[in-house]
C-alpha positions in Angstrom: -15.5 -28.2 13.9 -14.8 -25.1 11.9 -12.2 -22.8 13.4 -11.5 -21.0 10.2 -12.4 -17.4 9.2 -15.3 -18.6 7.0 -17.5 -20.4 6.6 -18.1 -20.3 10.4 -20.2 -22.6 12.6 -23.9 -22.3 12.1 -26.3 -22.8 15.1 -28.6 -25.7 15.0 -31.7 -23.5 15.2 -30.5 -21.7 12.1 -29.9 -24.9 10.2 -33.4 -26.2 11.2 -35.0 -22.9 10.0 -33.3 -23.3 6.6 -34.6 -26.9 6.4 -38.2 -25.7 5.9 -39.8 -25.9 2.5 -39.4 -22.7 0.4 -42.2 -20.3 0.1 -43.0 -17.8 -2.7 -40.5 -14.9 -2.7 -43.3 -12.6 -3.8 -45.7 -13.7 -1.1 -46.9 -11.5 1.8 -45.4 -14.0 4.2 -42.0 -13.6 2.7 -42.3 -9.8 2.6 -42.8 -9.9 6.4 -39.6 -11.8 6.7 -37.7 -9.3 4.6 -39.1 -6.4 6.6 -38.0 -8.0 9.9 -34.6 -9.0 8.7 -34.0 -5.6 7.2 -34.7 -3.9 10.5 -32.4 -6.2 12.3 -29.7 -5.6 9.8 -30.0 -1.9 10.4 -29.5 -2.6 14.1 -26.4 -4.7 13.5 -24.9 -2.2 11.1 -25.9 0.7 13.4 -27.4 2.6 10.6 -30.8 4.2 9.7 -30.1 3.5 6.0 -31.2 0.4 4.1 -28.9 -2.6 4.4 -29.3 -4.3 1.0 -29.0 -8.1 0.7 -27.4 -9.6 -2.4 -27.1 -13.3 -3.4 -23.3 -12.9 -3.5 -20.2 -13.3 -1.4 -18.3 -10.5 0.3 -16.4 -10.0 -2.9 -19.6 -9.3 -4.7 -20.5 -6.6 -2.2 -17.3 -4.7 -2.8 -17.6 -5.0 -6.6 -21.1 -3.7 -6.3 -19.8 -0.8 -4.2 -17.2 0.1 -6.9 -19.6 -0.1 -9.9 -22.5 1.7 -8.2 -20.7 4.8 -6.9 -17.8 5.3 -9.3 -17.1 5.9 -13.0 -14.4 4.8 -15.3 -11.3 7.0 -14.9 -12.1 8.0 -11.4 -9.1 8.3 -9.2 -9.2 6.1 -6.1 -6.9 5.1 -3.3 -6.9 1.4 -2.3 -5.3 0.2 0.9 -3.4 -3.0 0.3 -1.7 -5.0 3.1 -3.0 -8.5 2.3 -4.9 -10.8 -0.1 -8.1 -8.9 0.0 -6.7 -5.4 -0.3 -4.9 -6.8 -3.4 -8.3 -8.1 -4.7 -9.9 -4.7 -4.5 -7.0 -3.3 -6.5 -7.6 -5.9 -9.1 -11.4 -5.1 -9.3 -10.9 -1.4 -9.4 -8.4 -1.7 -12.3 -10.7 -4.1 -14.1 -13.3 -1.4 -14.2 -10.9 1.2 -15.5 -10.4 3.2 -12.3 -7.2 5.3 -11.8 -5.9 3.3 -8.9 -3.4 4.7 -6.4 -2.2 2.0 -4.0 -1.2 2.7 -0.4 0.4 -0.4 0.8 2.0 -2.1 3.8 3.7 -5.5 4.2 1.5 -8.4 5.0 1.1 -8.6 8.7 1.6 -4.8 9.1 -1.4 -2.4 9.5 -1.9 0.4 7.0 -0.4 3.7 8.2 -3.3 6.2 8.3 -0.8 9.0 7.8 0.1 7.6 4.4 -3.5 7.9 3.3 -3.8 11.3 5.0 -0.7 12.5 3.0 -2.2 11.5 -0.3 -5.6 13.0 0.5 -4.1 16.4 1.6 -2.0 16.6 -1.6 -5.2 16.3 -3.6 -6.0 19.9 -3.6 -8.1 19.6 -6.8 -10.3 17.0 -5.1 -9.8 14.4 -7.8 -9.8 11.4 -5.5 -13.3 10.0 -5.5 -13.0 7.1 -3.1 -10.7 5.4 -0.6 -11.2 1.6 -0.5 -10.1 -0.1 2.7 -10.1 -3.6 4.1 -11.0 -3.3 7.8 -10.1 -6.8 9.0 -7.7 -8.4 6.6 -8.7 -12.0 6.6 -5.4 -13.2 5.1 -3.3 -11.9 7.9 -5.4 -11.2 11.0 -4.6 -7.5 10.9 -7.2 -5.0 11.9 -6.6 -1.7 10.1 -7.4 1.6 11.9 -10.7 2.3 10.1 -11.8 5.1 12.5 -8.6 7.2 11.9 -8.5 6.5 8.2 -12.2 7.6 7.9 -11.5 10.9 9.7 -8.8 11.7 7.1 -11.3 10.8 4.3 -13.9 13.1 5.9 -11.4 15.9 6.1 -10.9 15.6 2.3 -14.6 16.3 1.8 -15.0 14.8 -1.7 -13.9 11.2 -1.4 -16.2 8.4 -0.3 -14.9 5.7 2.0 -15.7 2.1 0.8 -15.1 -0.5 3.5 -14.6 -4.2 3.3 -16.1 -5.2 6.7 -16.5 -8.9 5.7 -14.8 -10.4 8.8 -15.2 -7.4 11.1 -19.0 -6.7 10.9 -20.6 -8.5 13.7 -17.3 -9.1 15.6 -16.1 -5.5 16.1 -17.9 -2.3 16.9 -18.4 -0.3 13.7 -20.9 2.5 14.3 -21.7 3.2 10.7 -23.8 6.3 11.1 -21.8 7.7 14.0 -18.6 7.5 12.0 -20.2 8.6 8.8 -19.0 5.6 6.8 -20.2 5.8 3.2 -20.3 2.2 1.8 -19.8 -1.0 3.9 -19.9 -4.5 2.6 -20.0 -7.8 4.5 -20.9 -11.5 4.0 -23.2 -14.1 5.6 -20.6 -16.8 6.3 -18.6 -14.7 8.8 -20.0 -13.1 11.9 -23.6 -13.6 10.8 -23.6 -17.3 11.7 -25.0 -18.3 8.3 -23.7 -20.4 5.4 -22.2 -18.6 2.4 -24.5 -17.1 -0.2 -25.6 -13.6 1.1 -23.8 -10.3 0.9 -24.8 -7.1 2.6 -24.3 -3.5 1.6 -25.3 -0.2 3.2 -24.6 3.2 1.7 -24.9 6.8 3.0 -26.8 9.7 1.5 -23.5 11.0 0.1 -22.9 7.7 -1.6 -26.4 7.7 -3.1 -25.7 11.2 -4.5 -22.6 9.7 -6.1 -24.7 6.9 -7.5 -26.8 9.3 -9.6 -23.6 10.4 -11.4 -21.8 7.0 -11.6 -21.6 5.6 -15.1 -20.0 2.1 -14.7 -22.2 -0.6 -16.3 -24.3 -2.7 -13.9 -27.5 -4.7 -13.9 -27.8 -7.5 -11.4 -25.6 -5.6 -9.0 -27.4 -2.3 -9.5 -27.9 -1.3 -5.9 -30.6 1.2 -7.0 -32.8 -1.7 -7.9 -32.3 -3.2 -4.4 -33.0 0.0 -2.7 -36.3 0.5 -4.5 -37.3 -3.1 -3.7 -36.3 -2.7 0.0 -38.7 0.3 0.2 -41.5 -2.3 -0.6 -40.1 -5.1 1.6 -39.1 -7.0 -1.5 -36.1 -7.9 -3.7 -35.4 -7.1 -7.3 -34.4 -10.6 -8.2 -35.0 -14.1 -6.8 -33.5 -14.2 -3.4 -32.0 -17.2 -1.5 -35.3 -17.9 0.3 -34.0 -20.5 2.8 -31.0 -18.4 3.7 -33.5 -15.7 4.6 -35.2 -18.2 7.0 -31.9 -18.8 8.6 -31.0 -15.1 8.7 -34.2 -14.3 10.5 -33.2 -16.7 13.3 -29.5 -15.7 13.4 -30.3 -12.0 13.7 -32.8 -12.7 16.5 -30.1 -14.6 18.3 -27.6 -11.7 17.9 -30.2 -9.2 19.0 -30.9 -11.2 22.1 -27.2 -11.3 23.0 -26.7 -7.6 22.3 -24.0 -5.7 20.5 -21.9 -5.0 23.5 -21.8 -8.7 24.6 -21.1 -9.8 21.0 -18.1 -7.5 20.7 -16.8 -8.4 24.1 -17.1 -12.1 23.3 -15.0 -11.7 20.2 -12.4 -9.6 22.0 -12.2 -12.3 24.8 -11.7 -15.0 22.3 -9.0 -13.1 20.4 -7.1 -12.4 23.5 -7.4 -16.0 24.7 -6.2 -17.4 21.4 -3.2 -15.0 21.3 -2.3 -15.7 24.9 -2.4 -19.4 24.1 -0.1 -19.1 21.1 2.4 -17.1 23.1 2.4 -19.7 25.8 2.9 -22.5 23.3 5.9 -20.6 21.8 4.3 -19.9 18.5 4.9 -16.7 16.6 1.9 -14.4 16.0 1.7 -12.6 12.6 -0.4 -9.5 13.5 0.8 -7.1 16.3 -1.2 -7.0 19.5 -2.2 -3.4 18.8 -3.9 -4.3 15.5 -5.1 -7.9 16.0 -8.4 -8.8 14.4 -11.1 -10.0 16.8 -12.2 -12.5 14.1 -9.0 -14.4 13.4 -5.6 -15.2 14.8 -2.8 -15.8 12.3 0.3 -17.9 13.4 3.6 -18.3 11.6 5.5 -21.0 13.5 9.1 -21.3 12.6 10.0 -24.6 14.2 7.1 -26.8 13.3 5.4 -27.9 10.0 2.3 -25.9 9.5 0.6 -28.3 7.2 1.3 -31.2 9.5 -0.4 -29.2 12.3 -3.5 -28.7 10.1 -3.5 -32.3 9.0 -3.4 -33.7 12.6 -5.9 -31.2 13.8 -8.3 -32.3 11.0 -7.8 -36.0 10.9 -7.4 -36.7 14.7 -9.5 -34.0 16.3 -11.9 -33.1 13.5 -11.0 -29.4 13.8 -10.4 -27.3 10.7 -7.7 -24.6 10.7 -7.2 -22.3 7.7 -3.8 -22.2 5.9 -1.9 -19.3 4.6 -2.6 -17.6 1.3 -0.4 -16.8 -1.7 3.3 -16.5 -0.5 2.3 -17.6 3.0 0.9 -20.9 1.9 2.5 -23.6 4.0 4.0 -21.0 6.3 0.9 -19.9 8.3 -2.2 -21.3 9.9 -5.2 -19.2 10.8 -7.6 -19.9 13.6 -11.0 -18.3 13.2 -13.0 -17.3 16.3 -15.9 -15.4 15.0 -19.7 -15.9 14.8 -21.2 -18.8 16.6 -18.1 -19.6 18.7 -18.1 -20.1 22.5 -15.4 -20.2 25.2 -15.7 -24.0 25.0 -14.9 -24.0 21.3 -11.8 -21.9 21.9 -10.6 -24.1 24.7 -11.3 -27.2 22.7 -9.3 -25.9 19.7 -6.4 -24.8 21.9 -6.3 -28.1 23.7 -6.2 -30.1 20.4 -3.5 -27.8 19.1 -1.4 -28.3 22.3 -1.8 -32.1 21.9 -0.8 -31.9 18.3 2.3 -29.9 19.0 3.4 -32.4 21.7 2.9 -35.3 19.2 5.1 -33.4 16.8 7.8 -33.0 19.4 7.4 -29.3 19.8 8.6 -28.2 23.3 6.3 -25.5 24.5 7.4 -23.0 27.2 4.0 -23.1 28.8 0.4 -24.4 28.6 -1.8 -22.9 25.9 -4.9 -24.2 27.7 -3.9 -22.6 30.9 -3.1 -19.3 29.3 -6.4 -19.3 27.4 -8.4 -20.3 30.5 -6.8 -17.5 32.5 -8.0 -15.0 30.0 -11.5 -16.5 29.6 -12.0 -16.5 33.3 -11.7 -12.7 33.3 -14.9 -12.5 31.3 
């Protein structure tokens, strides 16, 4: 049972769809699947623009965003308050961009005013992009994308490039309404699919920047994907069977509806956090900026790796560990994608039993706290 921030559980109907024999990716039948999935991706991203599908992870989508809309030497701001913010710094530097880091400690949200200050000081409009991780998977912190985007829009010149890998499909991101420029996500998160597909959408402003961008690209040249999408096709061989699964997954999501999807993720976030507090375990992200996709816990009185080991070996439930300097100090419980109330209660119950076995004296019942929140709907 996967209670990690990715890969996430995959519905049986999606697995069965992927078990079909492949078909020709240049056939009319497959073009129909591309057309249908592209329309449903637009619905999910809340955009009228193409959502381009790459055979890549979420990292591939952000690298594609950087190389398609920027040029070597361009000045960019990168928000860094976790593992993935740090990764975008590394990629931007690898491509010769002039990187200015706006940072916060792990577990602390980025301060939008810090970014506003840098943008307002740029009177010559040399900043070409602001790169932000929305839901920082390594910490469970949700950065204030809406406010940061308003500051970027006030600048006028800069694009906003958003890592929405664990937030797209679990949190309301009205792409066109907010005027977001470039957004990347991945199949193994809220999309209820295995890893292997990345998704990128771009605004008209971003496509205007594409015409001037000079960084080298070929396989990740989004212009090729855009031209192919106009013809319900792909520029290169796509993961055909993942498309079969995506068709079914998106149909399931559309049947549930955006409001219910987002409400479900909020409910699970709040139930998980209530349970951790009841069990006397310290939460990493503040309540005000907690990701709906993942809950990060930094218990001070119990062995994190022993918790994960017992959960896996006795209850067959996988929890993620900490990354980098939080390895061995944190566990992360994912609750995004194909996760139900039952799954959350099951994981909390197993965690409570694990803690009792380890001799941890909880001030309250995690199951009771989670149940109380879930009953509220």
